[in-house]
C-alpha positions as CSV (number, residue, x, y, z in Angstrom):
1,M,13.6,0.4,-54.9
2,N,11.4,3.3,-53.8
3,A,10.3,3.8,-50.1
4,S,6.6,3.2,-51.0
5,W,7.2,-0.2,-52.6
6,K,9.4,-1.3,-49.7
7,A,6.8,-0.3,-47.1
8,S,4.1,-2.2,-49.0
9,L,6.2,-5.4,-49.1
10,L,7.0,-5.2,-45.4
11,S,3.3,-4.8,-44.6
12,A,2.4,-7.8,-46.7
13,L,5.1,-9.9,-45.0
14,L,3.9,-9.0,-41.5
15,L,0.3,-9.9,-42.4
16,G,1.3,-13.2,-43.9
17,A,-0.2,-12.4,-47.3
18,G,1.2,-12.0,-50.8
19,C,2.4,-8.6,-52.2
20,D,-0.1,-6.2,-53.5
21,D,-0.1,-5.9,-57.3
22,A,-0.5,-2.2,-57.2
23,A,2.5,-1.8,-55.0
24,K,4.6,-4.1,-57.2
25,N,3.7,-2.1,-60.3
26,E,4.5,1.3,-58.9
27,K,8.0,1.1,-60.4
28,P,7.8,-0.7,-63.8
29,D,11.6,-0.8,-64.3
30,E,12.0,-2.7,-61.0
31,P,12.3,-6.4,-61.6
32,E,9.4,-8.4,-60.2
33,K,10.1,-10.0,-56.9
34,P,9.8,-13.8,-56.6
35,E,6.7,-14.8,-54.8
36,T,7.2,-16.1,-51.2
37,S,5.6,-19.4,-50.4
38,E,2.7,-19.5,-48.0
39,A,4.5,-22.0,-45.8
40,A,7.5,-19.6,-45.3
41,M,5.3,-16.6,-44.5
42,P,4.6,-17.3,-40.8
43,A,8.3,-17.8,-40.1
44,V,9.1,-14.5,-41.8
45,A,6.4,-12.6,-39.9
46,A,7.6,-14.1,-36.7
47,A,11.2,-13.1,-37.3
48,L,10.2,-9.5,-38.2
49,S,7.9,-9.1,-35.2
50,A,10.2,-10.8,-32.6
51,A,11.4,-8.6,-29.8
52,P,15.1,-7.8,-30.0
53,G,17.7,-9.2,-27.5
54,R,17.9,-12.5,-25.8
55,V,15.1,-13.8,-23.6
56,R,16.2,-14.4,-20.0
57,P,15.7,-17.9,-18.7
58,E,13.3,-18.2,-15.8
59,K,14.9,-18.2,-12.4
60,E,15.7,-21.6,-11.2
61,S,13.4,-22.8,-8.5
62,K,16.0,-25.2,-7.1
63,R,16.3,-24.8,-3.3
64,R,19.6,-23.7,-1.8
65,P,21.5,-26.3,0.2
66,K,20.8,-26.4,3.9
67,S,24.5,-26.0,4.7
68,I,24.7,-22.7,2.9
69,L,21.5,-21.4,4.5
70,L,22.8,-22.2,8.0
71,A,26.2,-20.7,7.3
72,E,24.6,-17.4,6.2
73,A,22.2,-17.4,9.1
74,R,25.0,-18.0,11.6
75,E,26.9,-15.0,10.2
76,L,23.8,-12.8,10.4
77,I,23.0,-14.0,13.9
78,G,26.5,-13.3,15.1
79,W,26.5,-9.6,14.2
80,R,22.9,-9.0,15.2
81,V,23.7,-10.3,18.7
82,A,26.9,-8.2,18.8
83,D,25.1,-5.0,17.5
84,G,23.0,-5.3,20.7
85,F,19.7,-3.8,19.6
86,L,17.4,-6.7,18.6
87,S,15.8,-9.1,21.0
88,R,16.2,-12.9,20.8
89,E,12.9,-13.3,19.0
90,Q,13.7,-10.5,16.5
91,I,17.1,-12.0,15.7
92,L,15.5,-15.4,15.2
93,T,12.9,-14.0,12.9
94,A,15.5,-12.2,10.8
95,A,17.6,-15.4,10.7
96,L,14.6,-17.5,9.5
97,Q,13.9,-15.0,6.8
98,S,17.5,-15.2,5.6
99,A,17.1,-19.0,5.4
100,D,14.4,-18.7,2.8
101,G,11.8,-18.9,5.5
102,R,12.3,-22.7,6.0
103,E,10.4,-23.6,9.1
104,S,12.2,-26.9,9.2
105,L,15.4,-25.0,10.2
106,K,13.8,-23.0,13.0
107,G,15.1,-25.4,15.7
108,E,18.7,-25.3,14.5
109,L,18.5,-21.5,14.2
110,E,17.2,-21.2,17.7
111,K,20.2,-23.2,18.9
112,V,22.6,-20.9,17.1
113,V,20.9,-17.7,18.5
114,D,21.1,-19.1,22.0
115,E,24.8,-20.1,21.5
116,E,25.7,-16.6,20.3
117,L,23.8,-14.9,23.2
118,S,25.6,-17.2,25.7
119,A,29.0,-16.3,24.1
120,H,28.1,-12.6,24.2
121,R,27.1,-12.9,27.9
122,K,30.6,-14.3,28.7
123,R,32.4,-11.6,26.8
124,E,30.3,-8.9,28.4
125,A,31.1,-10.1,31.9
126,E,34.7,-8.9,31.2
127,W,33.7,-5.4,30.3
128,K,34.6,-3.7,33.5
129,Y,35.2,-0.4,31.7
130,L,33.2,2.1,29.7
131,T,32.8,0.9,26.1
132,D,32.2,3.1,23.1
133,A,28.6,2.0,23.1
134,D,28.4,3.1,26.8
135,R,29.9,6.5,26.0
136,L,27.4,7.1,23.2
137,S,24.4,6.2,25.4
138,R,25.8,8.5,28.1
139,A,26.1,11.3,25.6
140,F,22.6,10.8,24.4
141,K,21.2,11.0,28.0
142,A,23.2,14.2,28.6
143,L,21.7,15.7,25.4
144,E,18.2,14.8,26.5
145,K,18.7,16.9,29.6
146,Q,19.8,19.8,27.4
147,G,16.6,19.7,25.4
148,V,17.9,17.7,22.4
149,I,15.9,14.5,21.7
150,A,18.4,11.7,21.3
151,R,17.5,8.2,20.1
152,E,19.5,5.2,19.2
153,R,18.5,3.0,16.3
154,F,15.5,5.2,15.4
155,A,13.4,4.8,12.3
156,D,14.1,3.2,8.9
157,C,15.7,6.2,7.3
158,R,16.6,9.9,7.8
159,K,13.3,11.2,6.4
160,C,11.2,9.0,8.5
161,G,13.3,9.7,11.6
162,V,12.9,13.5,11.2
163,A,9.1,13.1,10.8
164,D,9.0,10.9,14.0
165,M,11.1,13.4,15.9
166,K,8.5,16.1,15.2
167,L,5.9,13.8,16.7
168,L,8.0,13.2,19.8
169,R,8.5,16.9,20.2
170,E,4.7,17.5,20.2
171,D,4.3,14.9,23.0
172,L,7.1,16.7,25.0
173,L,5.5,20.1,24.5
174,E,2.2,18.8,25.7
175,R,3.9,17.6,28.9
176,G,5.5,21.0,29.3
177,Q,9.1,19.9,28.3
178,R,11.5,21.8,26.1
179,A,12.9,20.3,22.8
180,D,15.2,22.5,20.7
181,G,16.5,19.8,18.3
182,Y,17.2,16.2,17.8
183,V,19.9,13.6,17.1
184,F,19.5,9.9,16.1
185,F,20.9,7.1,14.0
186,T,18.8,4.9,11.8
187,D,18.1,1.2,11.7
188,Q,20.1,0.9,8.6
189,D,23.1,2.6,10.1
190,A,22.9,0.4,13.2
191,D,22.9,-2.9,11.2
192,G,26.4,-4.4,11.2
193,L,27.8,-1.6,13.4
194,S,29.7,-4.2,15.4
195,E,31.6,-5.0,12.2
196,S,31.9,-1.6,10.5
197,G,32.7,0.4,13.6
198,E,31.2,3.5,11.8
199,L,28.1,5.4,12.7
200,V,26.2,8.3,11.1
201,L,24.4,10.6,13.4
202,E,21.6,12.7,12.0
203,Y,20.8,16.0,13.8
204,G,18.7,19.1,13.3
205,S,16.6,21.8,14.7
206,F,12.8,22.0,14.9
207,R,13.1,25.5,13.5
208,D,13.3,26.0,9.7
209,D,16.7,27.7,10.2
210,A,20.1,26.4,9.1
211,E,21.9,28.4,11.8
212,A,19.7,26.8,14.5
213,A,20.5,23.4,13.1
214,Q,24.2,24.1,13.2
215,K,23.9,25.1,16.8
216,V,22.3,21.8,17.7
217,G,25.0,20.0,15.8
218,G,27.6,21.9,17.7
219,R,26.1,20.9,21.0
220,V,25.9,17.3,20.0
221,E,29.5,17.3,18.9
222,Q,30.6,18.9,22.1
223,V,28.8,16.4,24.3
224,L,30.2,13.5,22.3
225,K,33.7,14.7,22.7
226,S,33.2,15.2,26.4
227,E,32.5,11.4,26.6
228,G,35.7,10.5,24.8
229,L,34.2,10.1,21.3
230,S,35.6,11.7,18.1
231,P,32.8,12.9,15.8
232,V,33.6,14.4,12.4
233,A,31.1,16.8,10.7
234,E,30.3,16.1,7.1
235,T,27.9,17.4,4.4
236,D,25.9,15.5,1.9
237,D,26.9,16.6,-1.6
238,E,23.5,16.0,-3.1
239,G,21.0,17.2,-0.4
240,G,23.3,19.6,1.5
241,E,22.3,18.1,4.9
242,T,25.0,18.0,7.5
243,Y,25.6,15.1,9.8
244,L,28.2,13.7,12.2
245,V,30.3,10.5,11.7
246,L,31.8,8.4,14.3
247,S,34.5,6.1,13.0
248,G,36.8,3.5,14.4
249,L,34.3,2.5,17.1
250,D,35.0,-0.6,19.1
251,W,31.3,-1.5,19.4
252,Q,30.6,-3.4,22.6
253,K,26.9,-3.1,23.3
254,R,25.7,-4.4,26.7
255,R,22.8,-6.8,26.9
256,F,23.1,-8.3,30.4
257,T,25.1,-5.9,32.5
258,K,25.1,-2.2,33.5
259,A,27.9,0.2,32.5
260,P,30.2,1.4,35.3
261,A,29.7,4.8,36.6
262,K,33.0,6.1,35.3
């Protein structure tokens, strides 16, 4: 069967019509094809035009059980409280979102948040020593005095954080204050810190100079070590940016008390 005859037949099938006589007679030696009944044509056309692969069933709209939602929310509330950065209202909002936004669960979630905060207060009362979170805050304050803008849980991502740091520097310069570089960790890195014990610190210089950025990194590393922390310098394989990593942190972030002087 030649290519022209086959193309004509396929076109006719898709259109739901009979084969063209001219197309059938292009090759006299070819035996005449039996005519396809009109009733079968729509099925044939549909089969030929159907998209390949299986069609995914629509997502079930069945609501998740209340017990599962509360269990997941309790876990989220626990580490949000322990992380120490979000307020009571912010934690409650995040918990309600995780519970599919069910307003009917708000009262129970409020109770869980208050229970977790109360438990945190009791634990915190026993922290008569400098915690790793205290040491990091002290290091950041020391860096601020050295002209390095230092912020905890700052911006959604590294790119946004760097952009916001430049705005902060402009404000400082208007007030006659010096700012050589910056260091911060993002919202994403802070989430779950009480469980992971690992933190990535982004740093850089306000000059477009790799050497200047490394000097800022060296100052940050030195101050962190002076506070008893153990930063490790690493480099992003894709972007080439350098950053510091703090691992093995026993993250105890204060909410209700002040850190001891020493």
